[in-house]
Phi, psi and omega in degrees: 000314174308317191288323186298319179299323178300307184301319180299317184290324175294317180289335178283330174290331178292316182289326174297341183270350184079014178293135172238154185285126186241116182297156177291138179278123177237012185292148178296320181299325175289318178284335184252009182298323183278358184250018183282135181227172178288177184292317177299317176295331191276352177271129179278090184300323179301308182293323172304311175301326167302317180292315184302324183293312176298332184286314178296320182291320177290330180294304184308309184299322181290313185301308183291329183293327179296340180275348183269148180291138185305122177084355183286166175309310182295327179296321176286329182292317180299321175299310190284343174298334182281343173293307178299336177284319185281318181299320181296321175295314184298310179310310188298312186290332179292312178307311176298329177283328175292318180274004177074019179278334175247148170228149176278110195294340182281342178273332176149166180283343185287142181283128179278143183270087188274135174267161183289324175300321183292319176298314181299320181292323183282329177288326176296320176301322180287319174302315176300319182295322182285333174294309184294326171297324168295320183281333178254356172090010185260161174286134179305318183293339176295317185284329183282357180303304178302329183292315180303322180284333177287339182278347186094003176290135182303146179304323181297318181287320178299318179301310184293319180295315185289318176299324180290322176303320172293323174285337175293320185270330173289333183290332176292317177296316181302313174299316180300305179297330176297319183293332184267356178054053184247008179214148176292129175300312185301330180285322175291319184294328176300310186284332169298314178299317189289320175305312183296318184287323181295324186287316183294322175302308186299322179293317184294316180295324181285326178294317176294323178297320182286325167303319182296311184273331179077025178225113173292349183292351179301331176291332181294310185286340170294307184295316170305316180298319183288323174302312184299310174304321173295314181290329176293316189290323187285324174290326173294324174297321175295315185294315182299314179298321182285334178284326180290328179288319180293324176295325182257012183044048175273148189287129173247018184273180179278143186271159175294121189295322192262011178276000000 
């Protein structure tokens, strides 16, 4: 009874002082306000140089491969060369995460205790996203968006990283086709301008909505809606094409790669 009376007295004194409960501030802006730096200082140049190396290596391999005879020894060697390049860079980053030499900056500065099976699973998801993106004609980063959210990456960072991944892969194809003179430059410039204006407009609108509503989760709903619309449109287009092929008795199987 005495203990309860003491606790009651302490709580009464606290209320008389006017102390109020204040929740901890966990907004990203509050945590990162002291760490704000310039754009140049915000770039991790070592990791960025690795991406540039992979980008250049893939472009060189793809361009040289176009001059090789299909299904020849040189053709398959050049195709296989892309595997050790990607695996070596991914393995290097995975080892750094496992040993604590790397951290996901958007999650926090504390070192995460990454398990080996987690790193293997996430690498497998990245490979699967690339395969699905190649089969369906979608950007691999677009598919990786939900994975980033599962990792605990903030929606803004997940969206930006997914966009960068799509730009990374598509820019290689653009440069390859440009060097091989396989697409009209004015046509590509037109779509580049339209996409840039649309991206900047969408970014401005979403930023205003987030500031108005105070919820960054709006990006998650937009991402989910985009994935849903893409899945429905791709499925509908595929069904329509399949029906047309069936009506015309066209062959719908796999073609010979070496023909």
